[in-house]
PDBQT receptor file of N, H, CA, C and O in Angstrom, charges set to zero:
ATOM      1  N   MET A   1       7.949   0.165  18.337  1.00  0.00    +0.000 N 
ATOM      2  CA  MET A   1       8.262  -0.346  19.639  1.00  0.00    +0.000 C 
ATOM      3  C   MET A   1       9.445  -1.299  19.520  1.00  0.00    +0.000 C 
ATOM      4  O   MET A   1       9.599  -2.016  18.531  1.00  0.00    +0.000 OA
ATOM      5  N   PHE A   2      10.270  -1.284  20.553  1.00  0.00    +0.000 N 
ATOM      6  H   PHE A   2      10.145  -0.702  21.357  1.00  0.00    +0.000 HD
ATOM      7  CA  PHE A   2      11.465  -2.108  20.615  1.00  0.00    +0.000 C 
ATOM      8  C   PHE A   2      11.551  -2.748  21.996  1.00  0.00    +0.000 C 
ATOM      9  O   PHE A   2      10.908  -2.264  22.927  1.00  0.00    +0.000 OA
ATOM     10  N   PRO A   3      12.323  -3.816  22.158  1.00  0.00    +0.000 N 
ATOM     11  CA  PRO A   3      12.544  -4.330  23.500  1.00  0.00    +0.000 C 
ATOM     12  C   PRO A   3      13.151  -3.227  24.367  1.00  0.00    +0.000 C 
ATOM     13  O   PRO A   3      14.190  -2.664  24.021  1.00  0.00    +0.000 OA
ATOM     14  N   GLY A   4      12.515  -2.924  25.472  1.00  0.00    +0.000 N 
ATOM     15  H   GLY A   4      11.671  -3.381  25.753  1.00  0.00    +0.000 HD
ATOM     16  CA  GLY A   4      13.032  -1.915  26.380  1.00  0.00    +0.000 C 
ATOM     17  C   GLY A   4      12.560  -0.507  26.133  1.00  0.00    +0.000 C 
ATOM     18  O   GLY A   4      13.036   0.411  26.800  1.00  0.00    +0.000 OA
ATOM     19  N   GLY A   5      11.643  -0.288  25.203  1.00  0.00    +0.000 N 
ATOM     20  H   GLY A   5      11.256  -1.034  24.661  1.00  0.00    +0.000 HD
ATOM     21  CA  GLY A   5      11.138   1.068  24.987  1.00  0.00    +0.000 C 
ATOM     22  C   GLY A   5      10.355   1.217  23.700  1.00  0.00    +0.000 C 
ATOM     23  O   GLY A   5      10.229   0.283  22.908  1.00  0.00    +0.000 OA
ATOM     24  N   VAL A   6       9.833   2.416  23.516  1.00  0.00    +0.000 N 
ATOM     25  H   VAL A   6       9.935   3.175  24.159  1.00  0.00    +0.000 HD
ATOM     26  CA  VAL A   6       9.024   2.681  22.320  1.00  0.00    +0.000 C 
ATOM     27  C   VAL A   6       9.813   3.365  21.225  1.00  0.00    +0.000 C 
ATOM     28  O   VAL A   6       9.290   3.571  20.130  1.00  0.00    +0.000 OA
ATOM     29  N   GLY A   7      11.046   3.718  21.490  1.00  0.00    +0.000 N 
ATOM     30  H   GLY A   7      11.470   3.550  22.379  1.00  0.00    +0.000 HD
ATOM     31  CA  GLY A   7      11.860   4.378  20.478  1.00  0.00    +0.000 C 
ATOM     32  C   GLY A   7      12.179   5.811  20.849  1.00  0.00    +0.000 C 
ATOM     33  O   GLY A   7      11.602   6.374  21.779  1.00  0.00    +0.000 OA
ATOM     34  N   LYS A   8      13.100   6.386  20.115  1.00  0.00    +0.000 N 
ATOM     35  H   LYS A   8      13.570   5.929  19.359  1.00  0.00    +0.000 HD
ATOM     36  CA  LYS A   8      13.587   7.737  20.399  1.00  0.00    +0.000 C 
ATOM     37  C   LYS A   8      12.654   8.793  19.813  1.00  0.00    +0.000 C 
ATOM     38  O   LYS A   8      12.158   8.664  18.694  1.00  0.00    +0.000 OA
ATOM     39  N   THR A   9      12.435   9.825  20.592  1.00  0.00    +0.000 N 
ATOM     40  H   THR A   9      12.838   9.930  21.502  1.00  0.00    +0.000 HD
ATOM     41  CA  THR A   9      11.735  11.021  20.123  1.00  0.00    +0.000 C 
ATOM     42  C   THR A   9      12.597  12.217  20.489  1.00  0.00    +0.000 C 
ATOM     43  O   THR A   9      13.466  12.119  21.355  1.00  0.00    +0.000 OA
ATOM     44  N   TRP A  10      12.363  13.332  19.839  1.00  0.00    +0.000 N 
ATOM     45  H   TRP A  10      11.657  13.412  19.136  1.00  0.00    +0.000 HD
ATOM     46  CA  TRP A  10      13.192  14.512  20.075  1.00  0.00    +0.000 C 
ATOM     47  C   TRP A  10      12.639  15.428  21.158  1.00  0.00    +0.000 C 
ATOM     48  O   TRP A  10      13.394  16.188  21.764  1.00  0.00    +0.000 OA
ATOM     49  N   GLN A  11      11.355  15.369  21.405  1.00  0.00    +0.000 N 
ATOM     50  H   GLN A  11      10.742  14.752  20.912  1.00  0.00    +0.000 HD
ATOM     51  CA  GLN A  11      10.727  16.251  22.390  1.00  0.00    +0.000 C 
ATOM     52  C   GLN A  11      10.014  15.412  23.450  1.00  0.00    +0.000 C 
ATOM     53  O   GLN A  11       9.434  14.377  23.124  1.00  0.00    +0.000 OA
ATOM     54  N   PRO A  12      10.049  15.840  24.709  1.00  0.00    +0.000 N 
ATOM     55  CA  PRO A  12       9.353  15.095  25.760  1.00  0.00    +0.000 C 
ATOM     56  C   PRO A  12       7.865  14.889  25.465  1.00  0.00    +0.000 C 
ATOM     57  O   PRO A  12       7.321  13.819  25.738  1.00  0.00    +0.000 OA
ATOM     58  N   ALA A  13       7.219  15.892  24.916  1.00  0.00    +0.000 N 
ATOM     59  H   ALA A  13       7.661  16.761  24.693  1.00  0.00    +0.000 HD
ATOM     60  CA  ALA A  13       5.794  15.754  24.600  1.00  0.00    +0.000 C 
ATOM     61  C   ALA A  13       5.569  14.699  23.523  1.00  0.00    +0.000 C 
ATOM     62  O   ALA A  13       4.562  13.992  23.545  1.00  0.00    +0.000 OA
ATOM     63  N   ASP A  14       6.502  14.590  22.583  1.00  0.00    +0.000 N 
ATOM     64  H   ASP A  14       7.321  15.164  22.565  1.00  0.00    +0.000 HD
ATOM     65  CA  ASP A  14       6.396  13.559  21.544  1.00  0.00    +0.000 C 
ATOM     66  C   ASP A  14       6.505  12.166  22.153  1.00  0.00    +0.000 C 
ATOM     67  O   ASP A  14       5.786  11.248  21.758  1.00  0.00    +0.000 OA
ATOM     68  N   PHE A  15       7.409  12.017  23.114  1.00  0.00    +0.000 N 
ATOM     69  H   PHE A  15       7.993  12.763  23.434  1.00  0.00    +0.000 HD
ATOM     70  CA  PHE A  15       7.556  10.725  23.777  1.00  0.00    +0.000 C 
ATOM     71  C   PHE A  15       6.282  10.366  24.519  1.00  0.00    +0.000 C 
ATOM     72  O   PHE A  15       5.798   9.238  24.424  1.00  0.00    +0.000 OA
ATOM     73  N   THR A  16       5.741  11.320  25.256  1.00  0.00    +0.000 N 
ATOM     74  H   THR A  16       6.134  12.236  25.333  1.00  0.00    +0.000 HD
ATOM     75  CA  THR A  16       4.511  11.076  26.011  1.00  0.00    +0.000 C 
ATOM     76  C   THR A  16       3.390  10.643  25.079  1.00  0.00    +0.000 C 
ATOM     77  O   THR A  16       2.667   9.692  25.374  1.00  0.00    +0.000 OA
ATOM     78  N   GLN A  17       3.243  11.331  23.964  1.00  0.00    +0.000 N 
ATOM     79  H   GLN A  17       3.831  12.104  23.724  1.00  0.00    +0.000 HD
ATOM     80  CA  GLN A  17       2.199  10.976  22.998  1.00  0.00    +0.000 C 
ATOM     81  C   GLN A  17       2.435   9.585  22.417  1.00  0.00    +0.000 C 
ATOM     82  O   GLN A  17       1.494   8.803  22.282  1.00  0.00    +0.000 OA
ATOM     83  N   LEU A  18       3.673   9.274  22.075  1.00  0.00    +0.000 N 
ATOM     84  H   LEU A  18       4.437   9.910  22.184  1.00  0.00    +0.000 HD
ATOM     85  CA  LEU A  18       3.998   7.964  21.518  1.00  0.00    +0.000 C 
ATOM     86  C   LEU A  18       3.702   6.857  22.523  1.00  0.00    +0.000 C 
ATOM     87  O   LEU A  18       3.098   5.845  22.169  1.00  0.00    +0.000 OA
ATOM     88  N   LEU A  19       4.120   7.039  23.762  1.00  0.00    +0.000 N 
ATOM     89  H   LEU A  19       4.611   7.861  24.050  1.00  0.00    +0.000 HD
ATOM     90  CA  LEU A  19       3.879   6.020  24.780  1.00  0.00    +0.000 C 
ATOM     91  C   LEU A  19       2.386   5.870  25.048  1.00  0.00    +0.000 C 
ATOM     92  O   LEU A  19       1.895   4.752  25.205  1.00  0.00    +0.000 OA
ATOM     93  N   ASP A  20       1.665   6.977  25.099  1.00  0.00    +0.000 N 
ATOM     94  H   ASP A  20       2.063   7.885  24.971  1.00  0.00    +0.000 HD
ATOM     95  CA  ASP A  20       0.209   6.902  25.280  1.00  0.00    +0.000 C 
ATOM     96  C   ASP A  20      -0.440   6.128  24.139  1.00  0.00    +0.000 C 
ATOM     97  O   ASP A  20      -1.300   5.279  24.373  1.00  0.00    +0.000 OA
ATOM     98  N   ASP A  21      -0.032   6.418  22.909  1.00  0.00    +0.000 N 
ATOM     99  H   ASP A  21       0.667   7.107  22.719  1.00  0.00    +0.000 HD
ATOM    100  CA  ASP A  21      -0.588   5.726  21.746  1.00  0.00    +0.000 C 
ATOM    101  C   ASP A  21      -0.278   4.231  21.778  1.00  0.00    +0.000 C 
ATOM    102  O   ASP A  21      -1.159   3.408  21.527  1.00  0.00    +0.000 OA
ATOM    103  N   VAL A  22       0.961   3.881  22.082  1.00  0.00    +0.000 N 
ATOM    104  H   VAL A  22       1.677   4.549  22.285  1.00  0.00    +0.000 HD
ATOM    105  CA  VAL A  22       1.342   2.468  22.140  1.00  0.00    +0.000 C 
ATOM    106  C   VAL A  22       0.574   1.760  23.255  1.00  0.00    +0.000 C 
ATOM    107  O   VAL A  22       0.163   0.610  23.098  1.00  0.00    +0.000 OA
ATOM    108  N   THR A  23       0.383   2.441  24.366  1.00  0.00    +0.000 N 
ATOM    109  H   THR A  23       0.717   3.375  24.493  1.00  0.00    +0.000 HD
ATOM    110  CA  THR A  23      -0.361   1.843  25.472  1.00  0.00    +0.000 C 
ATOM    111  C   THR A  23      -1.801   1.556  25.070  1.00  0.00    +0.000 C 
ATOM    112  O   THR A  23      -2.288   0.443  25.267  1.00  0.00    +0.000 OA
ATOM    113  N   THR A  24      -2.488   2.552  24.507  1.00  0.00    +0.000 N 
ATOM    114  H   THR A  24      -2.092   3.456  24.347  1.00  0.00    +0.000 HD
ATOM    115  CA  THR A  24      -3.906   2.369  24.179  1.00  0.00    +0.000 C 
ATOM    116  C   THR A  24      -4.139   1.529  22.929  1.00  0.00    +0.000 C 
ATOM    117  O   THR A  24      -5.137   0.813  22.848  1.00  0.00    +0.000 OA
ATOM    118  N   ARG A  25      -3.248   1.603  21.968  1.00  0.00    +0.000 N 
ATOM    119  H   ARG A  25      -2.437   2.184  22.034  1.00  0.00    +0.000 HD
ATOM    120  CA  ARG A  25      -3.458   0.881  20.705  1.00  0.00    +0.000 C 
ATOM    121  C   ARG A  25      -2.838  -0.509  20.666  1.00  0.00    +0.000 C 
ATOM    122  O   ARG A  25      -3.205  -1.336  19.832  1.00  0.00    +0.000 OA
ATOM    123  N   VAL A  26      -1.901  -0.761  21.566  1.00  0.00    +0.000 N 
ATOM    124  H   VAL A  26      -1.602  -0.089  22.243  1.00  0.00    +0.000 HD
ATOM    125  CA  VAL A  26      -1.228  -2.062  21.553  1.00  0.00    +0.000 C 
ATOM    126  C   VAL A  26      -1.422  -2.783  22.888  1.00  0.00    +0.000 C 
ATOM    127  O   VAL A  26      -2.054  -3.838  22.929  1.00  0.00    +0.000 OA
ATOM    128  N   PHE A  27      -0.889  -2.231  23.975  1.00  0.00    +0.000 N 
ATOM    129  H   PHE A  27      -0.376  -1.374  23.942  1.00  0.00    +0.000 HD
ATOM    130  CA  PHE A  27      -0.928  -2.920  25.263  1.00  0.00    +0.000 C 
ATOM    131  C   PHE A  27      -2.347  -3.120  25.783  1.00  0.00    +0.000 C 
ATOM    132  O   PHE A  27      -2.631  -4.142  26.407  1.00  0.00    +0.000 OA
ATOM    133  N   ASP A  28      -3.240  -2.171  25.542  1.00  0.00    +0.000 N 
ATOM    134  H   ASP A  28      -3.010  -1.340  25.035  1.00  0.00    +0.000 HD
ATOM    135  CA  ASP A  28      -4.616  -2.303  26.027  1.00  0.00    +0.000 C 
ATOM    136  C   ASP A  28      -5.474  -3.202  25.138  1.00  0.00    +0.000 C 
ATOM    137  O   ASP A  28      -6.599  -3.538  25.507  1.00  0.00    +0.000 OA
ATOM    138  N   VAL A  29      -4.965  -3.591  23.987  1.00  0.00    +0.000 N 
ATOM    139  H   VAL A  29      -4.051  -3.319  23.687  1.00  0.00    +0.000 HD
ATOM    140  CA  VAL A  29      -5.760  -4.346  23.016  1.00  0.00    +0.000 C 
ATOM    141  C   VAL A  29      -5.302  -5.800  22.880  1.00  0.00    +0.000 C 
ATOM    142  O   VAL A  29      -6.131  -6.704  22.782  1.00  0.00    +0.000 OA
ATOM    143  N   TYR A  30      -4.001  -6.024  22.873  1.00  0.00    +0.000 N 
ATOM    144  H   TYR A  30      -3.328  -5.289  22.953  1.00  0.00    +0.000 HD
ATOM    145  CA  TYR A  30      -3.462  -7.344  22.558  1.00  0.00    +0.000 C 
ATOM    146  C   TYR A  30      -2.990  -8.094  23.803  1.00  0.00    +0.000 C 
ATOM    147  O   TYR A  30      -2.637  -7.496  24.820  1.00  0.00    +0.000 OA
ATOM    148  N   ALA A  31      -2.994  -9.410  23.691  1.00  0.00    +0.000 N 
ATOM    149  H   ALA A  31      -3.281  -9.896  22.865  1.00  0.00    +0.000 HD
ATOM    150  CA  ALA A  31      -2.590 -10.283  24.792  1.00  0.00    +0.000 C 
ATOM    151  C   ALA A  31      -1.082 -10.234  25.018  1.00  0.00    +0.000 C 
ATOM    152  O   ALA A  31      -0.314  -9.840  24.140  1.00  0.00    +0.000 OA
ATOM    153  N   ASP A  32      -0.683 -10.642  26.215  1.00  0.00    +0.000 N 
ATOM    154  H   ASP A  32      -1.307 -10.961  26.928  1.00  0.00    +0.000 HD
ATOM    155  CA  ASP A  32       0.738 -10.671  26.561  1.00  0.00    +0.000 C 
ATOM    156  C   ASP A  32       1.545 -11.588  25.642  1.00  0.00    +0.000 C 
ATOM    157  O   ASP A  32       2.753 -11.402  25.491  1.00  0.00    +0.000 OA
ATOM    158  N   SER A  33       0.903 -12.558  25.038  1.00  0.00    +0.000 N 
ATOM    159  H   SER A  33      -0.078 -12.709  25.161  1.00  0.00    +0.000 HD
ATOM    160  CA  SER A  33       1.608 -13.493  24.153  1.00  0.00    +0.000 C 
ATOM    161  C   SER A  33       1.857 -12.922  22.756  1.00  0.00    +0.000 C 
ATOM    162  O   SER A  33       2.480 -13.580  21.923  1.00  0.00    +0.000 OA
ATOM    163  N   THR A  34       1.377 -11.711  22.495  1.00  0.00    +0.000 N 
ATOM    164  H   THR A  34       0.871 -11.176  23.171  1.00  0.00    +0.000 HD
ATOM    165  CA  THR A  34       1.571 -11.080  21.188  1.00  0.00    +0.000 C 
ATOM    166  C   THR A  34       3.049 -10.793  20.964  1.00  0.00    +0.000 C 
ATOM    167  O   THR A  34       3.707 -10.186  21.809  1.00  0.00    +0.000 OA
ATOM    168  N   VAL A  35       3.559 -11.229  19.833  1.00  0.00    +0.000 N 
ATOM    169  H   VAL A  35       3.024 -11.723  19.147  1.00  0.00    +0.000 HD
ATOM    170  CA  VAL A  35       4.971 -11.046  19.499  1.00  0.00    +0.000 C 
ATOM    171  C   VAL A  35       5.147  -9.719  18.774  1.00  0.00    +0.000 C 
ATOM    172  O   VAL A  35       4.362  -9.372  17.891  1.00  0.00    +0.000 OA
ATOM    173  N   ILE A  36       6.182  -8.984  19.154  1.00  0.00    +0.000 N 
ATOM    174  H   ILE A  36       6.819  -9.266  19.871  1.00  0.00    +0.000 HD
ATOM    175  CA  ILE A  36       6.543  -7.719  18.516  1.00  0.00    +0.000 C 
ATOM    176  C   ILE A  36       7.794  -7.972  17.677  1.00  0.00    +0.000 C 
ATOM    177  O   ILE A  36       8.788  -8.507  18.169  1.00  0.00    +0.000 OA
ATOM    178  N   TYR A  37       7.731  -7.583  16.415  1.00  0.00    +0.000 N 
ATOM    179  H   TYR A  37       6.924  -7.148  16.016  1.00  0.00    +0.000 HD
ATOM    180  CA  TYR A  37       8.863  -7.700  15.502  1.00  0.00    +0.000 C 
ATOM    181  C   TYR A  37       9.351  -6.286  15.179  1.00  0.00    +0.000 C 
ATOM    182  O   TYR A  37       8.844  -5.660  14.248  1.00  0.00    +0.000 OA
ATOM    183  N   PRO A  38      10.323  -5.777  15.933  1.00  0.00    +0.000 N 
ATOM    184  CA  PRO A  38      10.787  -4.403  15.710  1.00  0.00    +0.000 C 
ATOM    185  C   PRO A  38      11.578  -4.269  14.409  1.00  0.00    +0.000 C 
ATOM    186  O   PRO A  38      11.998  -5.261  13.814  1.00  0.00    +0.000 OA
ATOM    187  N   GLY A  39      11.764  -3.052  13.994  1.00  0.00    +0.000 N 
ATOM    188  H   GLY A  39      11.423  -2.246  14.477  1.00  0.00    +0.000 HD
ATOM    189  CA  GLY A  39      12.533  -2.780  12.779  1.00  0.00    +0.000 C 
ATOM    190  C   GLY A  39      13.984  -3.206  12.894  1.00  0.00    +0.000 C 
ATOM    191  O   GLY A  39      14.628  -3.497  11.886  1.00  0.00    +0.000 OA
ATOM    192  N   HIS A  40      14.498  -3.245  14.096  1.00  0.00    +0.000 N 
ATOM    193  H   HIS A  40      13.975  -3.009  14.915  1.00  0.00    +0.000 HD
ATOM    194  CA  HIS A  40      15.840  -3.769  14.351  1.00  0.00    +0.000 C 
ATOM    195  C   HIS A  40      15.880  -4.258  15.783  1.00  0.00    +0.000 C 
ATOM    196  O   HIS A  40      15.051  -3.852  16.598  1.00  0.00    +0.000 OA
ATOM    197  N   GLY A  41      16.808  -5.104  16.099  1.00  0.00    +0.000 N 
ATOM    198  H   GLY A  41      17.481  -5.434  15.438  1.00  0.00    +0.000 HD
ATOM    199  CA  GLY A  41      16.900  -5.679  17.435  1.00  0.00    +0.000 C 
ATOM    200  C   GLY A  41      16.112  -6.970  17.543  1.00  0.00    +0.000 C 
ATOM    201  O   GLY A  41      15.525  -7.443  16.570  1.00  0.00    +0.000 OA
ATOM    202  N   ASP A  42      16.108  -7.527  18.733  1.00  0.00    +0.000 N 
ATOM    203  H   ASP A  42      16.585  -7.143  19.524  1.00  0.00    +0.000 HD
ATOM    204  CA  ASP A  42      15.464  -8.810  18.980  1.00  0.00    +0.000 C 
ATOM    205  C   ASP A  42      13.947  -8.684  19.033  1.00  0.00    +0.000 C 
ATOM    206  O   ASP A  42      13.412  -7.626  19.364  1.00  0.00    +0.000 OA
ATOM    207  N   ASP A  43      13.260  -9.780  18.702  1.00  0.00    +0.000 N 
ATOM    208  H   ASP A  43      13.695 -10.640  18.433  1.00  0.00    +0.000 HD
ATOM    209  CA  ASP A  43      11.818  -9.858  18.875  1.00  0.00    +0.000 C 
ATOM    210  C   ASP A  43      11.514  -9.889  20.366  1.00  0.00    +0.000 C 
ATOM    211  O   ASP A  43      12.381 -10.220  21.174  1.00  0.00    +0.000 OA
ATOM    212  N   THR A  44      10.279  -9.544  20.728  1.00  0.00    +0.000 N 
ATOM    213  H   THR A  44       9.575  -9.275  20.071  1.00  0.00    +0.000 HD
ATOM    214  CA  THR A  44       9.862  -9.578  22.116  1.00  0.00    +0.000 C 
ATOM    215  C   THR A  44       8.373  -9.854  22.163  1.00  0.00    +0.000 C 
ATOM    216  O   THR A  44       7.715  -9.887  21.123  1.00  0.00    +0.000 OA
ATOM    217  N   GLU A  45       7.839 -10.051  23.348  1.00  0.00    +0.000 N 
ATOM    218  H   GLU A  45       8.373 -10.024  24.192  1.00  0.00    +0.000 HD
ATOM    219  CA  GLU A  45       6.401 -10.223  23.544  1.00  0.00    +0.000 C 
ATOM    220  C   GLU A  45       5.890  -9.106  24.437  1.00  0.00    +0.000 C 
ATOM    221  O   GLU A  45       6.625  -8.569  25.266  1.00  0.00    +0.000 OA
ATOM    222  N   LEU A  46       4.618  -8.762  24.255  1.00  0.00    +0.000 N 
ATOM    223  H   LEU A  46       4.021  -9.198  23.582  1.00  0.00    +0.000 HD
ATOM    224  CA  LEU A  46       4.041  -7.698  25.078  1.00  0.00    +0.000 C 
ATOM    225  C   LEU A  46       4.161  -8.010  26.564  1.00  0.00    +0.000 C 
ATOM    226  O   LEU A  46       4.414  -7.116  27.372  1.00  0.00    +0.000 OA
ATOM    227  N   GLY A  47       3.980  -9.268  26.922  1.00  0.00    +0.000 N 
ATOM    228  H   GLY A  47       3.775  -9.995  26.267  1.00  0.00    +0.000 HD
ATOM    229  CA  GLY A  47       4.071  -9.643  28.331  1.00  0.00    +0.000 C 
ATOM    230  C   GLY A  47       5.444  -9.403  28.933  1.00  0.00    +0.000 C 
ATOM    231  O   GLY A  47       5.558  -9.159  30.134  1.00  0.00    +0.000 OA
ATOM    232  N   ALA A  48       6.480  -9.468  28.122  1.00  0.00    +0.000 N 
ATOM    233  H   ALA A  48       6.388  -9.666  27.146  1.00  0.00    +0.000 HD
ATOM    234  CA  ALA A  48       7.838  -9.197  28.605  1.00  0.00    +0.000 C 
ATOM    235  C   ALA A  48       8.066  -7.706  28.792  1.00  0.00    +0.000 C 
ATOM    236  O   ALA A  48       8.865  -7.301  29.636  1.00  0.00    +0.000 OA
ATOM    237  N   GLU A  49       7.372  -6.887  28.012  1.00  0.00    +0.000 N 
ATOM    238  H   GLU A  49       6.723  -7.216  27.326  1.00  0.00    +0.000 HD
ATOM    239  CA  GLU A  49       7.577  -5.439  28.046  1.00  0.00    +0.000 C 
ATOM    240  C   GLU A  49       6.606  -4.722  28.983  1.00  0.00    +0.000 C 
ATOM    241  O   GLU A  49       6.944  -3.675  29.534  1.00  0.00    +0.000 OA
ATOM    242  N   ARG A  50       5.410  -5.270  29.167  1.00  0.00    +0.000 N 
ATOM    243  H   ARG A  50       5.136  -6.121  28.719  1.00  0.00    +0.000 HD
ATOM    244  CA  ARG A  50       4.358  -4.611  29.956  1.00  0.00    +0.000 C 
ATOM    245  C   ARG A  50       4.818  -4.152  31.343  1.00  0.00    +0.000 C 
ATOM    246  O   ARG A  50       4.493  -3.030  31.732  1.00  0.00    +0.000 OA
ATOM    247  N   PRO A  51       5.556  -4.961  32.107  1.00  0.00    +0.000 N 
ATOM    248  CA  PRO A  51       5.979  -4.514  33.439  1.00  0.00    +0.000 C 
ATOM    249  C   PRO A  51       6.870  -3.264  33.418  1.00  0.00    +0.000 C 
ATOM    250  O   PRO A  51       7.038  -2.611  34.447  1.00  0.00    +0.000 OA
ATOM    251  N   SER A  52       7.432  -2.933  32.271  1.00  0.00    +0.000 N 
ATOM    252  H   SER A  52       7.296  -3.464  31.434  1.00  0.00    +0.000 HD
ATOM    253  CA  SER A  52       8.363  -1.802  32.173  1.00  0.00    +0.000 C 
ATOM    254  C   SER A  52       7.704  -0.486  31.776  1.00  0.00    +0.000 C 
ATOM    255  O   SER A  52       8.388   0.535  31.710  1.00  0.00    +0.000 OA
ATOM    256  N   LEU A  53       6.402  -0.474  31.511  1.00  0.00    +0.000 N 
ATOM    257  H   LEU A  53       5.846  -1.304  31.565  1.00  0.00    +0.000 HD
ATOM    258  CA  LEU A  53       5.744   0.746  31.037  1.00  0.00    +0.000 C 
ATOM    259  C   LEU A  53       5.964   1.937  31.966  1.00  0.00    +0.000 C 
ATOM    260  O   LEU A  53       6.265   3.036  31.499  1.00  0.00    +0.000 OA
ATOM    261  N   SER A  54       5.819   1.735  33.265  1.00  0.00    +0.000 N 
ATOM    262  H   SER A  54       5.575   0.842  33.645  1.00  0.00    +0.000 HD
ATOM    263  CA  SER A  54       6.005   2.859  34.195  1.00  0.00    +0.000 C 
ATOM    264  C   SER A  54       7.464   3.320  34.210  1.00  0.00    +0.000 C 
ATOM    265  O   SER A  54       7.730   4.513  34.359  1.00  0.00    +0.000 OA
ATOM    266  N   GLU A  55       8.401   2.398  34.058  1.00  0.00    +0.000 N 
ATOM    267  H   GLU A  55       8.185   1.429  33.938  1.00  0.00    +0.000 HD
ATOM    268  CA  GLU A  55       9.825   2.762  33.982  1.00  0.00    +0.000 C 
ATOM    269  C   GLU A  55      10.097   3.593  32.724  1.00  0.00    +0.000 C 
ATOM    270  O   GLU A  55      10.813   4.591  32.792  1.00  0.00    +0.000 OA
ATOM    271  N   TRP A  56       9.539   3.197  31.587  1.00  0.00    +0.000 N 
ATOM    272  H   TRP A  56       8.957   2.385  31.532  1.00  0.00    +0.000 HD
ATOM    273  CA  TRP A  56       9.724   3.947  30.342  1.00  0.00    +0.000 C 
ATOM    274  C   TRP A  56       9.211   5.365  30.508  1.00  0.00    +0.000 C 
ATOM    275  O   TRP A  56       9.865   6.329  30.110  1.00  0.00    +0.000 OA
ATOM    276  N   ARG A  57       8.013   5.479  31.110  1.00  0.00    +0.000 N 
ATOM    277  H   ARG A  57       7.482   4.696  31.432  1.00  0.00    +0.000 HD
ATOM    278  CA  ARG A  57       7.420   6.807  31.296  1.00  0.00    +0.000 C 
ATOM    279  C   ARG A  57       8.304   7.657  32.216  1.00  0.00    +0.000 C 
ATOM    280  O   ARG A  57       8.516   8.841  31.953  1.00  0.00    +0.000 OA
ATOM    281  N   ALA A  58       8.813   7.059  33.284  1.00  0.00    +0.000 N 
ATOM    282  H   ALA A  58       8.641   6.098  33.498  1.00  0.00    +0.000 HD
ATOM    283  CA  ALA A  58       9.640   7.803  34.241  1.00  0.00    +0.000 C 
ATOM    284  C   ALA A  58      10.954   8.280  33.624  1.00  0.00    +0.000 C 
ATOM    285  O   ALA A  58      11.396   9.396  33.897  1.00  0.00    +0.000 OA
ATOM    286  N   ARG A  59      11.573   7.456  32.807  1.00  0.00    +0.000 N 
ATOM    287  H   ARG A  59      11.214   6.549  32.585  1.00  0.00    +0.000 HD
ATOM    288  CA  ARG A  59      12.864   7.849  32.228  1.00  0.00    +0.000 C 
ATOM    289  C   ARG A  59      12.709   8.737  30.995  1.00  0.00    +0.000 C 
ATOM    290  O   ARG A  59      13.635   9.462  30.633  1.00  0.00    +0.000 OA
ATOM    291  N   GLY A  60      11.540   8.685  30.348  1.00  0.00    +0.000 N 
ATOM    292  H   GLY A  60      10.787   8.096  30.642  1.00  0.00    +0.000 HD
ATOM    293  CA  GLY A  60      11.264   9.585  29.233  1.00  0.00    +0.000 C 
ATOM    294  C   GLY A  60      11.835   9.177  27.898  1.00  0.00    +0.000 C 
ATOM    295  O   GLY A  60      11.994  10.012  27.008  1.00  0.00    +0.000 OA
ATOM    296  N   TRP A  61      12.151   7.888  27.743  1.00  0.00    +0.000 N 
ATOM    297  H   TRP A  61      12.022   7.209  28.466  1.00  0.00    +0.000 HD
ATOM    298  CA  TRP A  61      12.601   7.371  26.438  1.00  0.00    +0.000 C 
ATOM    299  C   TRP A  61      12.357   5.890  26.347  1.00  0.00    +0.000 C 
ATOM    300  O   TRP A  61      12.669   5.274  25.328  1.00  0.00    +0.000 OA
TER     301      TRP A  61
């Protein structure tokens, strides 16, 4: 996961699966104050990213 999305996938179905997994394993489990340390880019918190979940799903990346 990165600020602004869950990362690049090559197939739409792969993106859907990745977003579903991140939603159930991360967003549904941890508090908004949980800090995310991505492999590159700026750190973020779940609370900063949570409002964008529907946007990520709609754009498909």
